[in-house]
C-alpha positions in Angstrom: 9.5 -30.1 -99.7 6.4 -29.4 -97.3 3.8 -27.5 -98.9 4.2 -24.1 -97.2 0.2 -23.9 -96.0 1.1 -27.4 -94.0 2.3 -26.5 -90.6 5.5 -27.0 -89.8 5.8 -30.4 -88.4 6.7 -31.8 -84.9 10.3 -32.2 -84.1 10.6 -35.6 -82.4 8.2 -38.6 -83.3 7.6 -38.9 -79.7 4.7 -36.2 -79.9 3.4 -38.7 -82.8 3.4 -41.5 -80.5 2.2 -40.1 -77.4 -0.8 -38.4 -79.4 -1.9 -41.7 -81.3 -1.6 -43.4 -78.0 -4.5 -40.7 -76.6 -6.3 -42.0 -79.4 -5.7 -45.8 -78.7 -6.3 -45.4 -74.9 -9.6 -43.2 -75.7 -11.1 -46.2 -77.9 -9.8 -48.6 -75.3 -13.6 -50.1 -74.5 -13.4 -49.2 -70.8 -17.2 -50.6 -70.8 -16.2 -53.9 -72.7 -12.5 -55.0 -72.5 -12.2 -55.9 -68.9 -15.5 -58.1 -69.0 -14.8 -59.7 -72.0 -11.3 -60.6 -71.4 -12.7 -62.3 -68.2 -15.6 -63.9 -69.8 -13.5 -65.5 -72.6 -10.9 -67.0 -70.7 -8.4 -64.6 -69.7 -5.1 -64.9 -70.8 -6.2 -66.8 -73.9 -8.8 -63.7 -74.9 -6.0 -61.3 -74.3 -3.5 -63.3 -76.8 -6.2 -63.0 -79.6 -6.6 -59.3 -78.7 -2.9 -58.5 -78.9 -2.6 -60.8 -82.2 -5.4 -59.0 -83.5 -4.0 -55.6 -82.9 -0.6 -56.7 -84.4 -2.0 -58.4 -87.5 -5.0 -55.7 -88.2 -5.0 -52.4 -86.5 -1.3 -51.8 -86.5 -0.6 -52.6 -90.5 -3.5 -50.4 -91.3 -2.1 -47.4 -89.0 1.2 -47.8 -90.6 -0.4 -47.4 -94.1 -2.4 -44.1 -93.2 1.0 -42.7 -91.4 2.6 -43.4 -94.7 0.1 -42.0 -96.9 0.1 -38.9 -94.8 3.6 -38.7 -94.7 3.8 -38.9 -98.5 1.4 -36.3 -99.2 1.8 -34.3 -96.8 -1.5 -32.2 -96.8 -5.1 -32.8 -95.5 -6.3 -36.8 -96.0 -8.2 -35.8 -98.9 -5.6 -34.4 -100.6 -3.0 -36.5 -99.2 -5.4 -39.5 -101.1 -5.4 -37.6 -103.6 -1.7 -37.3 -104.0 -1.2 -41.1 -103.6 -3.6 -41.8 -106.2 -1.6 -39.7 -108.3 1.6 -41.8 -107.6 0.0 -45.0 -107.7 -1.6 -44.1 -111.3 -5.3 -45.0 -110.1 -8.6 -43.2 -110.1 -8.3 -40.0 -107.9 -11.6 -41.0 -106.3 -10.0 -42.8 -104.2 -9.9 -39.4 -102.2 -13.3 -40.0 -100.9 -12.1 -42.6 -98.4 -10.3 -40.2 -96.7 -14.0 -38.1 -96.6 -15.3 -41.6 -95.1 -12.6 -42.0 -92.6 -13.1 -38.4 -91.4 -16.9 -38.9 -90.9 -16.3 -41.7 -89.1 -13.8 -40.0 -86.8 -16.5 -37.2 -85.9 -19.0 -40.1 -85.0 -16.7 -41.6 -82.5 -15.6 -38.1 -81.6 -19.1 -37.3 -80.5 -19.3 -40.6 -78.7 -16.0 -39.1 -77.0 -17.2 -35.8 -75.7 -20.3 -37.3 -74.6 -18.2 -39.9 -72.5 -16.0 -37.4 -70.9 -18.8 -35.1 -69.9 -20.0 -38.2 -68.3 -17.1 -38.9 -66.9 -16.3 -35.4 -65.4 -20.0 -35.5 -63.9 -19.1 -38.7 -62.1 -16.1 -37.4 -60.6 -17.6 -34.3 -59.2 -20.3 -36.6 -57.8 -17.8 -38.8 -56.0 -15.6 -36.2 -55.2 -18.1 -33.6 -53.8 -19.6 -37.0 -51.4 -23.0 -37.4 -53.2 -22.4 -41.1 -53.5 -20.6 -41.8 -50.4 -21.7 -44.9 -49.0 -25.0 -45.2 -51.3 -26.3 -48.1 -52.1 -26.4 -49.6 -56.0 -29.9 -48.5 -56.1 -29.2 -45.3 -54.9 -26.6 -45.1 -57.6 -28.4 -46.7 -60.3 -31.5 -43.9 -59.6 -28.6 -41.3 -60.2 -27.7 -42.8 -63.1 -31.4 -42.8 -64.3 -31.9 -39.2 -63.3 -29.2 -38.4 -65.4 -30.2 -40.5 -68.5 -33.3 -38.1 -68.5 -31.7 -35.0 -68.1 -31.1 -34.0 -71.9 -30.5 -30.5 -71.3 -27.8 -30.9 -68.5 -26.2 -33.7 -70.7 -26.0 -31.1 -73.8 -24.9 -27.8 -71.7 -22.2 -30.2 -70.7 -21.3 -31.8 -73.9 -21.5 -27.8 -75.2 -19.0 -27.0 -72.6 -16.6 -30.0 -73.3 -16.9 -28.9 -77.3 -16.1 -25.7 -76.5 -12.4 -27.1 -74.5 -11.9 -29.4 -77.1 -12.5 -27.2 -79.6 -10.5 -24.2 -78.6 -7.6 -27.1 -78.4 -8.1 -27.9 -81.9 -8.0 -24.5 -82.9 -4.5 -24.0 -81.4 -2.8 -26.3 -84.0 -1.1 -29.1 -84.4 2.0 -28.1 -82.2 0.5 -26.5 -79.5 -3.1 -28.0 -79.1 -2.1 -31.8 -79.5 1.6 -31.0 -77.9 -0.2 -29.9 -75.0 -2.4 -33.2 -74.9 0.6 -35.4 -75.6 3.2 -34.2 -73.1 1.1 -32.8 -70.7 -2.3 -34.4 -70.3 -1.3 -38.4 -71.1 1.4 -38.3 -68.3 -0.7 -36.7 -65.9 -3.6 -39.4 -66.6 -0.7 -42.1 -66.8 0.5 -41.0 -63.0 -3.0 -40.7 -61.7 -3.9 -44.4 -62.5 -0.6 -45.3 -61.1 -1.6 -43.8 -58.2 -5.3 -45.6 -58.2 -3.5 -48.7 -59.1 -1.4 -48.2 -55.7 -4.8 -47.6 -54.3 -6.2 -50.8 -55.6 -3.2 -52.5 -54.3 -3.4 -51.6 -50.9 -7.2 -51.7 -50.2 -8.2 -54.3 -52.3 -7.3 -58.3 -52.8 -6.1 -59.1 -56.0 -6.9 -62.8 -56.2 -9.8 -62.5 -57.7 -8.9 -60.0 -60.4 -5.7 -62.6 -61.1 -8.0 -65.5 -61.3 -10.5 -63.2 -63.7 -8.3 -61.4 -66.2 -5.4 -64.0 -66.3 -6.7 -67.1 -65.8 -6.1 -70.0 -68.4 -9.3 -71.3 -68.9 -9.6 -72.7 -72.5 -13.0 -74.0 -71.6 -14.5 -70.3 -72.0 -12.7 -69.8 -75.1 -15.2 -70.1 -77.7 -15.3 -69.2 -81.5 -17.2 -66.1 -80.8 -14.4 -64.7 -78.9 -12.2 -64.2 -82.4 -14.9 -62.2 -83.8 -14.9 -60.2 -80.5 -11.5 -59.8 -79.9 -11.1 -58.6 -83.8 -13.7 -56.0 -83.4 -12.4 -54.9 -80.0 -8.5 -55.0 -81.8 -10.0 -52.8 -84.7 -11.7 -50.0 -82.5 -8.3 -49.4 -80.8 -5.2 -47.3 -82.0 -7.6 -45.3 -84.5 -6.8 -47.1 -87.4 -9.4 -46.6 -90.2 -10.5 -43.1 -89.1 -7.8 -40.8 -91.0 -6.4 -40.0 -87.6 -2.9 -41.6 -89.2 -2.6 -39.8 -92.3 -3.6 -36.3 -90.7 -0.7 -36.8 -87.9 1.6 -38.3 -90.5 1.6 -35.2 -92.8 2.8 -33.3 -89.9 5.1 -35.2 -88.4 8.9 -35.0 -89.1 9.6 -36.7 -92.6 11.6 -39.7 -92.4 10.5 -41.4 -89.2 10.4 -44.8 -88.8 7.1 -45.0 -88.8 6.5 -49.0 -88.1 8.3 -48.9 -84.9 6.7 -45.9 -83.9 3.1 -47.4 -84.2 4.4 -50.6 -82.5 5.4 -48.2 -79.6 1.7 -46.9 -79.8 0.5 -50.8 -79.4 2.3 -51.4 -76.4 1.6 -48.2 -74.5 -2.1 -48.8 -75.3 -2.2 -52.1 -73.9 -0.1 -51.2 -70.6 -2.8 -48.6 -70.4 -5.7 -51.1 -70.8 -4.1 -53.9 -68.9 -3.9 -51.3 -65.8 -7.9 -50.1 -66.2 -8.6 -53.6 -66.4 -6.8 -54.2 -62.9 -8.2 -50.9 -61.8 -11.8 -51.5 -62.7 -11.7 -55.5 -61.8 -10.2 -54.7 -58.5 -13.1 -52.1 -57.6 -15.8 -54.1 -58.7 -14.7 -57.8 -57.2 -14.0 -55.8 -53.7 -17.9 -55.0 -53.3 -18.8 -58.6 -54.9 -20.0 -56.7 -58.3 -19.3 -59.0 -61.2 -18.1 -57.1 -64.3 -20.6 -56.8 -67.1 -20.7 -55.2 -70.1 -22.0 -51.5 -70.8 -21.9 -48.5 -69.6 -24.5 -49.3 -66.2 -21.1 -50.9 -65.4 -18.9 -48.0 -65.6 -21.6 -45.5 -64.0 -23.3 -47.6 -62.1 -21.5 -50.5 -60.5 -18.0 -48.8 -60.7 -19.2 -45.7 -58.9 -21.0 -47.9 -56.1 -17.8 -50.0 -55.8 -15.7 -46.7 -55.2 -18.1 -45.1 -53.0 -18.2 -47.8 -50.7 -14.0 -48.1 -50.1 -11.9 -46.3 -47.6 -11.0 -43.3 -49.4 -12.5 -44.1 -52.3 -13.8 -40.6 -53.0 -10.6 -39.0 -53.7 -9.5 -42.3 -55.6 -12.8 -43.0 -57.5 -12.7 -38.8 -58.6 -9.2 -39.5 -59.6 -10.0 -42.2 -61.8 -13.1 -40.7 -63.5 -11.1 -37.1 -63.5 -8.3 -39.1 -66.3 -11.2 -41.0 -68.0 -12.7 -37.5 -68.8 -9.8 -36.0 -69.9 -8.7 -39.3 -72.0 -11.9 -39.0 -73.5 -11.8 -35.3 -74.2 -8.0 -35.6 -75.8 -9.2 -38.3 -78.1 -11.8 -36.1 -79.1 -9.5 -33.4 -80.5 -7.6 -36.2 -82.3 -10.1 -38.0 -84.0 -11.6 -34.4 -85.4 -8.5 -33.6 -86.8 -8.8 -35.3 -90.3 -12.2 -33.5 -90.6 -10.7 -30.1 -89.4 -7.7 -30.3 -91.7 -10.0 -31.1 -94.6 -12.6 -28.5 -94.1 -9.9 -25.9 -93.1 -7.6 -26.7 -96.4 -9.7 -28.2 -98.7 -12.6 -25.6 -98.0 -10.4 -22.7 -97.5 -11.8 -21.9 -93.9 -8.3 -22.0 -92.4 -7.6 -23.6 -89.4 -9.9 -21.7 -86.8 -13.0 -22.1 -89.3 -12.5 -25.7 -89.8 -12.1 -26.4 -86.1 -15.2 -24.2 -85.3 -17.5 -26.1 -87.6 -15.9 -29.5 -87.0 -17.0 -29.1 -83.4 -20.4 -27.7 -84.7 -21.1 -30.9 -86.0 -20.2 -32.8 -82.5 -22.8 -30.6 -80.9 -25.1 -31.4 -83.7 -24.8 -34.8 -83.7 -25.1 -35.0 -79.7 -28.3 -32.7 -79.7 -29.9 -35.3 -82.2 -29.1 -38.0 -80.0 -30.0 -36.7 -76.9 -33.3 -34.6 -78.1 -34.5 -36.3 -81.2 -33.7 -39.8 -81.0 -32.2 -41.4 -78.0 -31.3 -44.7 -79.7 -29.4 -42.5 -82.7 -25.8 -43.2 -80.6 -26.9 -47.2 -80.4 -27.4 -47.2 -84.1 -24.4 -45.3 -85.4 -22.3 -47.1 -83.0 -23.8 -50.5 -84.2 -23.2 -48.9 -88.0 -19.8 -47.7 -87.2 -18.3 -51.5 -85.6 -20.1 -53.8 -88.2 -19.8 -52.1 -91.3 -18.3 -48.7 -91.5 -14.8 -49.5 -89.9 -14.3 -53.0 -91.5 -15.2 -51.0 -94.6 -12.4 -48.2 -94.1 -9.9 -50.8 -92.9 -10.4 -53.0 -96.2 -10.6 -49.7 -98.6 -7.2 -48.8 -96.7 -5.6 -52.3 -97.2 -6.5 -52.7 -100.6 -5.3 -49.3 -101.5 -1.9 -49.5 -99.9 -1.2 -53.3 -100.2 -2.5 -53.8 -104.0 -2.0 -50.3 -105.7 0.6 -48.2 -104.6 4.0 -48.8 -105.9 6.2 -51.4 -103.5 8.9 -48.7 -104.1 7.4 -45.9 -103.1 6.1 -47.3 -99.9 10.1 -48.4 -99.5 10.8 -44.8 -99.8 8.7 -43.8 -96.8 9.5 -46.9 -94.5 13.6 -46.7 -95.4 14.3 -46.7 -92.0 12.9 -49.7 -91.1 14.6 -52.9 -91.7 13.5 -54.9 -94.8 12.5 -57.6 -93.0 10.1 -55.6 -91.3 9.0 -53.7 -94.3 8.1 -57.1 -95.8 6.3 -58.4 -92.8 3.9 -55.1 -92.9 3.7 -55.4 -96.9 2.5 -59.0 -96.7 0.1 -58.6 -93.7 -1.2 -55.6 -95.4 -1.9 -57.5 -98.7 -2.6 -61.1 -97.5 -4.1 -60.9 -93.8 -5.9 -57.8 -93.5 -8.4 -58.3 -96.6 -10.0 -61.5 -95.5 -10.2 -60.6 -92.1 -12.1 -57.3 -92.7 -14.3 -59.4 -95.6 -15.2 -62.2 -93.0 -16.0 -58.9 -90.1 -18.4 -57.8 -92.7 -19.9 -60.9 -93.3 -20.6 -61.5 -89.8 -22.0 -58.0 -89.6 -25.2 -60.0 -91.9 -25.5 -62.8 -89.1 
């Protein structure tokens, strides 16, 4: 039976799928994937990315959801319960703390991204960038980079909104995000895509994103695909444990996570088509980095017919996704503070989002390179370490009958496929990922 202190679970798995999709879309590397797909041969890279998602991110996220469903508490308590069931050292619960801190770092980044996207949506819709040259847009970008107080106030307002949604709880706050925000974003992106089909030439997009150019395929493309896949779906961040603990028991967990992967891929392809089509229409080549998102893309929208309207809609949807991802990413820490420190849901939300604001303030006022260092540390070391530890704990230490009991609704062949991937595929990939960080 569920602990009386745990919020009542959602009544359907659809909310779980939609909420996890919000995280996946929010971590979908808007500033990297469109460029990477074209740079590394189009279709070949996309297939490598999809395979990496299925063989790395999906097994880990299933494992985390299973742990949350088994423990029915905060991620720390869920890990403690799972360690007791496996008869191993209870200090494994510190893995949940590491994952919650990873979620905190990425939530701070998502908060800044949301603030930036809202700002650019307002600039484009207000006509401030109408018919602007690339130099004009870059000057606006550089000016905003130097406006630390302005960015901080925007991030503070964003943290107030996301903190309020987080305080509402798993059913009200995240239920609203899953059933209201995600459909609105999907409809908005489809509208922008329709605009793209009418006003741009997709032949260049097809040649760039969907080419079968094996000559562009290099060995380092494998590592790029793995790291990109490892960042999506929210695997290794404790999100699966936090949401699995509050979802209805006995769900077909594996098929639910596979549905998340499919939805995330659909969003990713749609976004990549929009970005590349808009850039090619004004003869701007896609490139990696924030400059492409906030200079190249803004310049392109500002110089297209009806670009102000559809550009504002695109940036607004990206801002909503980033803000929603913040709420979900911080959920493990909110649960841990609220349940394990005894502060309750409201106290946990306030403290967790205060930490987000402090990280943003440190990045803006004390060390402008801190965000870059945190991103590098997270991608090269902390996330692969978290994925590796999770795969070892669930794949090698948890009793197989216990795992099968949580996944009893899945076909036996799917259970064995997941368990084999978790034991034999994920650990060597994570070790190789960590070793790559040394090079």
